[in-house]
C-alpha positions in Angstrom: 168.6 291.8 63.1 168.8 292.3 59.3 168.5 289.1 57.4 171.1 288.5 54.7 170.5 286.4 51.6 173.4 285.1 49.4 173.5 283.1 46.2 174.9 279.8 47.4 176.7 277.9 44.6 176.4 274.8 46.7 172.6 274.9 46.3 172.5 276.9 43.1 170.0 279.3 44.6 169.7 282.4 46.9 169.6 281.2 50.5 169.0 283.0 53.8 172.4 283.3 55.5 172.3 281.6 58.9 175.8 281.6 60.5 177.0 278.6 62.5 177.7 281.0 65.4 176.4 284.6 65.3 179.2 285.5 67.7 181.9 284.3 65.3 180.8 284.7 61.6 183.7 283.2 59.6 184.6 283.9 55.9 187.5 282.6 53.8 188.3 284.1 50.3 191.0 282.9 48.0 193.6 285.6 47.5 196.2 286.2 44.8 199.2 284.1 43.7 202.0 286.6 44.1 204.0 286.4 40.9 202.9 289.6 39.1 200.9 292.8 39.5 197.3 292.5 40.6 195.0 292.6 37.5 191.4 293.8 37.2 190.0 290.3 38.0 191.9 290.2 41.3 190.6 293.7 42.2 187.0 293.0 41.4 187.0 289.9 43.6 188.7 291.8 46.4 186.2 294.7 46.2 183.1 292.3 46.1 184.2 290.5 49.3 185.3 293.7 50.9 181.6 294.9 50.6 180.4 291.5 52.0 182.8 291.8 54.9 181.6 295.4 55.6 178.0 294.1 55.5 178.7 291.3 57.9 180.4 293.7 60.3 177.5 296.1 60.1 174.9 293.3 60.9 176.9 291.2 63.4 179.4 293.6 64.7 183.1 293.9 63.7 184.2 291.9 66.8 182.0 289.0 65.7 183.4 288.5 62.2 186.6 286.7 61.2 187.7 287.2 57.7 190.6 285.3 56.2 192.1 285.9 52.7 195.3 284.0 51.8 198.4 284.7 49.8 199.7 281.9 47.6 203.5 282.3 47.7 204.5 278.8 46.4 203.2 277.9 43.0 204.5 276.9 39.5 203.6 280.4 38.2 206.1 281.9 40.7 208.8 279.3 39.5 208.1 280.3 35.9 208.6 284.0 36.8 211.8 283.1 38.6 213.1 281.4 35.4 211.9 284.3 33.2 213.4 287.1 35.2 216.3 285.6 37.1 215.0 287.2 40.3 214.9 285.1 43.5 211.6 283.6 44.5 211.6 285.5 47.7 212.3 288.8 45.9 209.4 288.0 43.5 206.9 287.1 46.2 207.8 289.9 48.6 207.7 292.6 45.9 204.5 291.4 44.4 202.9 291.0 47.8 203.7 294.7 48.6 202.3 295.8 45.2 199.1 293.9 45.9 198.7 295.6 49.4 199.4 299.0 47.8 196.8 298.5 45.1 194.1 297.2 47.4 194.8 300.0 49.8 194.2 302.6 47.1 190.9 300.8 46.3 190.0 301.1 50.0 189.8 297.3 50.5 189.9 296.6 54.2 192.6 294.3 55.5 191.2 290.9 56.5 191.7 289.7 60.1 194.2 287.1 58.8 196.2 287.1 55.6 198.1 283.8 55.8 200.9 282.9 53.4 200.9 279.4 52.1 204.6 278.9 53.1 203.7 279.5 56.7 201.4 276.5 56.8 203.4 273.7 55.3 203.2 271.7 58.5 199.4 271.8 58.4 199.4 270.8 54.8 201.6 267.7 55.5 199.2 266.7 58.3 196.2 267.0 56.0 197.9 264.8 53.5 198.6 262.2 56.2 194.9 262.2 57.2 193.8 261.7 53.6 196.2 258.7 53.2 195.1 257.2 56.5 191.4 257.6 55.5 191.9 255.9 52.1 191.3 259.0 50.0 194.9 259.4 48.7 197.7 257.3 47.4 201.5 257.7 46.7 202.9 257.3 43.2 206.3 258.2 41.8 207.1 260.6 44.6 203.7 262.3 44.4 200.7 262.0 46.7 197.4 262.3 44.9 193.7 262.5 45.9 191.8 259.5 44.7 188.5 261.0 43.3 187.0 257.5 42.9 187.2 257.1 46.7 184.6 259.9 47.0 181.2 258.9 45.7 179.9 262.5 45.4 183.0 264.1 44.0 181.8 267.0 41.9 178.9 268.0 44.3 179.9 271.7 44.4 180.1 272.4 40.6 177.3 269.9 39.8 179.4 268.4 37.0 179.6 264.8 36.0 183.0 263.1 35.8 182.8 263.3 32.0 182.1 267.1 32.1 184.9 267.6 34.6 187.4 265.8 32.4 186.3 267.7 29.3 186.0 271.1 30.8 189.2 271.5 32.8 193.0 271.5 32.2 193.6 268.0 33.6 197.3 267.1 33.9 197.8 263.7 32.1 200.2 261.5 34.0 200.9 257.8 33.9 201.1 257.6 37.6 197.4 258.6 38.1 194.7 256.0 38.7 192.1 258.3 37.3 193.0 261.3 35.0 190.9 263.5 37.4 193.0 262.6 40.5 194.8 265.8 41.6 198.1 266.4 43.3 198.3 266.9 47.0 202.1 266.8 47.2 204.8 266.7 44.5 208.5 266.4 44.4 210.8 269.4 44.0 214.1 269.6 42.3 217.1 270.7 44.5 217.0 274.2 43.1 213.2 274.6 43.6 211.3 275.6 46.8 210.6 272.5 48.9 210.2 271.0 52.3 211.1 267.7 53.9 208.1 265.4 54.2 207.3 261.7 54.7 207.2 261.5 50.9 210.5 263.2 50.2 211.6 266.8 49.5 208.7 268.5 47.8 206.0 271.1 47.9 202.1 271.2 48.2 199.6 271.2 45.4 197.7 274.4 44.9 194.3 273.1 46.1 195.8 271.7 49.4 196.9 275.1 50.6 193.5 276.7 51.1 192.1 273.6 52.8 194.9 273.6 55.3 194.8 277.4 56.0 191.1 277.7 56.3 190.9 274.7 58.6 193.6 276.0 60.9 192.2 279.6 61.1 188.5 279.0 60.9 187.9 275.4 61.8 186.8 272.4 59.8 183.3 273.9 59.4 182.9 277.6 58.7 180.3 279.9 57.1 181.4 281.4 53.8 184.0 280.5 51.2 184.4 283.0 48.4 186.3 283.6 45.2 185.9 284.2 41.5 183.6 282.0 39.5 186.6 280.6 37.6 187.7 278.9 40.8 184.5 276.8 41.2 186.2 273.9 39.3 188.7 272.6 39.8 190.0 274.6 42.8 187.0 274.9 45.0 185.7 271.5 44.0 189.0 269.9 45.1 189.1 271.9 48.3 185.7 270.5 49.2 186.9 267.0 48.4 190.0 267.2 50.5 188.4 268.8 53.5 185.3 266.8 53.8 187.3 263.5 53.3 190.0 264.5 55.7 187.6 265.5 58.5 184.8 263.0 58.9 181.4 264.7 59.3 182.7 268.1 58.1 180.6 270.1 55.7 183.6 272.5 55.1 182.1 275.8 53.9 178.3 276.1 54.3 177.9 278.9 51.8 179.9 279.3 48.6 179.8 282.7 47.1 181.3 283.4 43.7 181.9 286.7 41.8 181.1 286.6 38.1 183.6 286.6 35.3 185.4 289.9 34.3 185.4 290.9 30.7 186.9 293.9 28.9 184.8 295.5 26.1 182.6 292.5 26.0 185.2 289.7 25.7 187.2 287.8 28.3 190.2 289.6 29.5 193.3 287.9 28.1 196.9 288.8 27.4 196.7 287.1 24.0 193.8 289.4 23.1 195.7 292.5 24.2 192.9 293.6 26.5 194.6 292.6 29.8 194.9 295.4 32.4 196.7 295.6 35.7 195.3 297.7 38.5 198.3 300.0 38.8 198.0 300.8 35.1 194.4 301.8 35.4 194.7 303.8 38.6 197.8 305.7 37.3 195.4 307.3 34.8 192.1 307.3 36.7 191.1 307.6 40.3 191.2 304.3 42.1 187.8 305.1 43.7 186.2 305.4 40.3 187.4 301.8 39.6 185.9 300.6 42.8 182.6 302.3 42.1 182.6 300.8 38.6 182.9 297.3 40.0 179.8 298.0 42.2 177.6 299.1 39.3 177.1 295.4 38.2 175.7 292.8 40.5 178.6 290.7 41.7 177.1 287.4 40.6 176.8 288.5 37.0 179.6 288.9 34.4 181.2 292.3 34.7 182.2 294.3 31.6 185.0 296.8 32.1 185.1 299.7 29.7 187.0 303.0 29.9 183.7 304.8 29.1 182.2 303.2 32.2 185.2 304.3 34.2 184.6 307.9 33.0 181.0 307.6 34.0 181.9 306.3 37.5 184.2 309.3 37.9 181.4 311.7 37.0 179.1 310.0 39.6 181.8 310.5 42.2 182.1 314.2 41.2 178.4 314.6 42.0 178.7 312.7 45.3 181.8 314.7 46.4 180.2 318.0 45.3 177.3 317.3 47.6 179.8 317.0 50.4 181.7 320.0 49.3 178.5 322.1 49.4 178.0 321.1 53.0 181.6 321.3 54.1 180.6 323.8 56.9 178.1 321.3 58.4 179.2 318.6 60.8 177.6 315.3 59.9 175.5 313.7 62.6 176.8 310.1 63.2 174.2 307.8 61.6 173.5 304.3 60.4 173.2 303.6 56.7 169.8 304.2 55.1 167.6 301.2 55.8 166.8 300.8 52.1 170.5 300.8 51.2 171.2 298.2 53.9 168.3 296.0 52.7 169.7 296.2 49.1 173.1 294.9 50.2 171.5 292.3 52.5 169.6 291.0 49.4 172.6 289.1 47.9 174.8 292.2 47.8 172.7 294.1 45.3 175.2 297.0 44.9 173.4 298.6 41.9 170.2 299.0 44.1 172.4 300.3 47.0 174.0 302.9 44.7 170.5 304.0 43.6 169.7 304.8 47.2 173.0 306.6 47.6 172.0 308.8 44.6 168.7 309.6 46.2 170.3 310.6 49.5 172.8 312.8 47.6 169.9 314.5 45.9 168.1 315.1 49.3 171.3 316.5 50.7 171.7 318.9 47.9 168.1 320.1 48.4 168.3 320.3 52.2 167.8 323.9 53.5 168.2 323.7 57.3 171.4 323.0 59.0 169.7 320.2 60.9 168.5 318.4 57.8 171.9 318.8 56.2 173.7 317.4 59.2 171.3 314.4 59.4 171.4 313.6 55.6 175.1 314.1 55.4 175.6 311.5 58.2 173.3 309.1 56.5 175.0 309.7 53.2 178.5 309.0 54.6 177.3 305.9 56.5 175.8 304.4 53.3 178.9 305.3 51.3 181.1 303.8 54.0 179.2 300.5 53.8 180.1 300.4 50.0 183.7 301.6 50.7 183.1 304.9 48.9 183.7 308.6 49.7 186.8 307.9 51.8 188.6 311.1 50.7 188.1 314.7 51.6 186.1 316.3 48.8 188.7 319.0 48.2 191.4 316.3 47.7 189.1 314.4 45.3 188.6 317.5 43.2 192.3 318.2 43.1 192.6 314.9 41.3 195.1 313.4 43.7 197.9 315.7 42.5 201.3 315.4 44.3 202.5 318.1 46.7 204.7 319.8 44.1 201.8 320.2 41.6 199.5 321.3 44.3 202.0 324.0 45.4 202.5 325.2 41.8 198.7 325.7 41.4 198.5 327.6 44.7 201.3 329.9 43.6 199.4 330.7 40.4 196.2 331.3 42.4 198.1 333.7 44.7 199.5 335.5 41.6 196.0 335.9 40.2 194.7 337.2 43.5 197.5 339.8 43.5 196.7 340.7 39.9 193.0 341.2 40.8 194.0 343.4 43.8 196.0 345.6 41.4 193.1 345.6 38.9 195.3 343.8 36.4 192.4 341.9 34.9 194.3 340.8 31.8 196.9 338.9 33.9 194.2 337.5 36.2 192.2 336.2 33.2 195.4 334.8 31.6 196.2 332.8 34.8 192.6 331.5 35.0 192.8 330.4 31.3 196.1 328.7 31.8 194.9 326.7 34.7 191.7 325.8 32.8 193.8 324.5 30.0 195.4 322.2 32.6 192.0 321.0 33.7 192.0 323.2 36.8 188.8 325.1 37.5 188.8 328.1 39.9 185.8 329.0 42.0 185.8 332.5 43.6 183.9 333.2 46.8 183.9 336.0 49.4 186.2 333.8 51.5 188.7 333.2 48.8 189.5 331.1 45.7 189.3 327.3 45.7 190.1 325.0 42.8 189.2 321.5 41.6 190.2 319.3 38.7 187.8 318.6 35.9 
């Protein structure tokens, strides 16, 4: 069995991945808060862990992997959006959730085994708070229930920060009801017009950190293999998840491997609305192929900061043109079902080294282009598609890719013009035939004539 190595934030090093149970490899990844369109940071994290999920399925078998990625549908950001727009909270969360699914679908992100919504697990959250109170790790104050960080001697063990560093480096909510400024909210009161649930501490709602602890415990157990997310979540979110879960369940280690995707930047600086360089996924993929965005994410090692540029996106599209062209040239050859190239699998097993995996995919594409016999073409095409599939790439038919994802009406218009050109050529009306070709070229449509007819693709 292929050995997988992952950079484990808990140990601050690359470790061999040894699952608790090879027959049930379990992974939890923090999903989006559904109050607005998914942004590039959401997409990058989703793509990274989609590749890890594909790798785990390849090595251990799809039936032996359980992947959970949550949806946060109760949060102050959602309340703020409600106040800002006047839309109901349900309307906001339902619409945004559907947008997220559509965007991830276009990026070929596989659905996890479970996509729990926070509001479906309120009972589990209340029980978790009760356990923490009983174990002496939480206290009630002014209608709130807070985690007592001083009750946990090794608080900060995930991020490796001292208390001084944690207080200085995070947005700590100052409140007179806290024993320690670093104490964080487990349960807080809700106003009558705000989302809330009845609890032993009154009508209220959970704190953000509590949600993931409750959902992961319910769906994966108190101890599971991998917990993932963006590096911006290490502190305070993941740190506080660790605190809650290990203190609520005596003897629990919670997640054994913590995997974090590096920060996303745009043109070399942190993406921010205030800087005017903030991009949502739907904005990008309305102008560029979604697959090009997926490929671009994979060109940088997931653990490193990722720099988004439009030039990089153009380059990713050019690479995909070459890949799809290799498939188009062998359209008449049926691929032999194959496993991914061993070098590509080894690259991904080495802490998801997607740049190295892509280099192998380039090599295979080159070999496929040079292949002369039908047997070699069939073998290499199968290997090429298997490797691309492990990366979540080349999921379209090449003819569709080169048509640029045009809608049916645009597609039909082009076909009508091609037919008119064909008729003109039959009538030896070369001037009209050339005029139609030039018109289409001006639209970015390139015609390719062959004995079997005329095909087209978009530049």
